[in-house]
N, C-alpha and C positions, 0 to 999 in steps of 0.2 A: 297343277299342283294342289295339294291338300290345304284347306284353310283350317287353322287351329281355333276351334270354337271355345276359346277361353279368354276371359277379360283380365288384362294386366291389373294387379291389385290397386285398390283405391288409394292407399297411402303414397304410392309413387307419384301421384299427380299433384301432391302438395307442392306449392311453389312453382308450378309450371305455367307456361303461357300457351295460348293456342286459339285456333278458330279458323274461319274461312279465309282463303286467299284467292284472289282473282288474278288474271293475267291480261294485261292490256298494254297497248303502245300509245303514247300521247304524241300528237303531231301539232306543233305550234306554227301558226301562220306568221310570216315575217312582218306583215303590215299592221295588223291590229293586235297581235299577241293573243289571239283567241286560241282556245284549246279544242282540238278535235280528238275524240277518243275512238280507237279501234280495239274492240274486244276480241281477244284471241282464244278465249276459253268459254265454252258454252255452259259450264257448270263449275261451281267453286270446288276447291280441294281443301280439306281440313288438314292443318299442320299443327304439331304440338312440339314445344321445346322444353327441355329439362334444365335450362341454364339459369333459372331463378331460384336461389336459395339452396342451402345444403340439405342433403337427404340423410335420414337416419340409416344406419348400416343395414338394417333389415329391409328397408325400402330399396336401397341401392342393390342389395343382393337379389331382390325380386326382379328388378330390371335386368340384371345380369342373367338370371335364370331364364327369363323370356328370350334374351338374346341368343343364348346357347341353343335353346330348344328350337326357336324359330329358324335360326340360320343353319342348324346342323341335325336336328333331331326328328325329322319327319320319317315315317315308315319307309324303309327301302333306301334310306340315306338322302342326303341333301336337306333342303329346308322346307318350311311351310310358306304358303303364299302370304299369309298375314295372320292377324289375331284381332281381338276386340279391345277397344279402349272406350272408357266412359268420358264424355265431355261434360264435366259438371256444370258448365255454363249453359248447356243446351242438350238436355237428355230426356225431356218429358213431353210426351204428346198429350194434348188435351182436346176436347171437342172443339174448342175455339181456335186451335192452331193446327188442325190436321184435316186431311181429306183423303179419301180412297178413290183411286182412278181405275176405271174399268180396263182389264187386260183382254180376257176372252172367256167365254163360257160363264163360269161362276167365280172367276178369280179376279181379285182387285189388288192393286199395289198401294201400300200405305205411303203417304207423303206428309212431311212437315211443311206447313204453309207460313211464309213470311209476307207481311203486308205493309205497304207504305202508301197511304192515301188510297187512290183507286187501283193501284197496281199491286201485283203479288208475284211471288216466286215459289214454285213447288219443288221441294227437295225430296228425292226418293229416300225412304228409310229402308236400309238393307238388313239391319240386325236388331230385331226387337228382343226384349228380355222375356223369356218364357214365363208364363203365369201372370204377367202384368197386363196382357192385352184384353181390352173390351171393345167390341165393335158396336157402334150405334147406328141405327137406321132412322132416317127421317122420311116419313111417308105422309103426305097431305098435312104437313106442318106438325105432325106428331112424332116425337122421338121415343124409340124403344131400343132395347138391347137386341141385336141381331144374333141369330144362330150362326156361328162362324168358327172356323179354325184358322190359326195363323202359323205360317212357317217362319219360325224365328230366325232361320238362316238366310231368308230372302226378303222378309217383310211383305210377303204375298198372303192375302187372306182369301179363303174359300168360303163364300157366303151362301146360305140356304134361303130359299123363299123370296128371291129377288123379284120385284115387280117394276115394270117400266116407270120411271120417274123417281124411284127411290134413290136417295143419296146417303153416303156413309162417312162417318168420322170415327176417331179412335182415341182411346186412352191407353197409354203404354209407356214404358221406359225403353230407350234404345241406345245402342252402342254404335261406334264408328269402326268399320273395318280398316285397319292400318297395318303398316309394316315399318321397319327401321329404314331411315333414309340413307344412313352411312353403313359401310362395312365395318366400322370400328365402334367399339363400346368403351370409350376412354373415360376414366374418372380420376379425379384428384382427391386426396385424403387430407382431412384436417382433424386434429384432436381437440376436443372441447374440454380443456382442463386436465383430463386424465385419459388414459388409454381405454377405459371402459366406455367412454362416450365418443365413438368414432363417427365423424360426419364425412360424407362424400359429395363432391360436386360432379354432376353429370352433364357438364356444359356442352359436350360433343355429341350428345344423343338427341335425335329428333325423330318424330314419327310423322308419317304422311298417309293420308287416306288412299285406299285402293279404289280404282274406278269401278 
């Protein structure tokens, strides 16, 4: 399927909630009441809900536009695989929270790094914002800007002039590839004093990150 390289408008995210979700099963021992955790998912999935706060009519219409296009408007009929959404709680790569991981040849995958004490988790960044990417090279403790191009559809950087021992970080904005969880786009309407100020609640609409 074709991915829609468009970001759902900023305004529609007002009053939404979202972030990473894990999947685990807790097993309690009968004797001491201790908790054993069995993790069933190797990577988090980002989920976003629209059920907090009413939306202005133009914002609700933007969600509806995306629903129609994504579900039905792909070339040749059918729908799109997904689209971009900006997580305004976590959208900025910095030198201090990013790392590039070698793939093959001259290509490197951009990652967002999360750190807790001595441990860390690397999250693959799949959708960077074109024009915001700067790749930094560290060579012999000296940091310079590397000559590189970034595929904003995959988060893969092609780097020139690599020498063994070089490491790389990145500055960029990034989006999350998502799609609609439900087959429905249900909304309720409230009038704020007069018919000219129509508010809509999108409580039935959720987005989920694509793998």
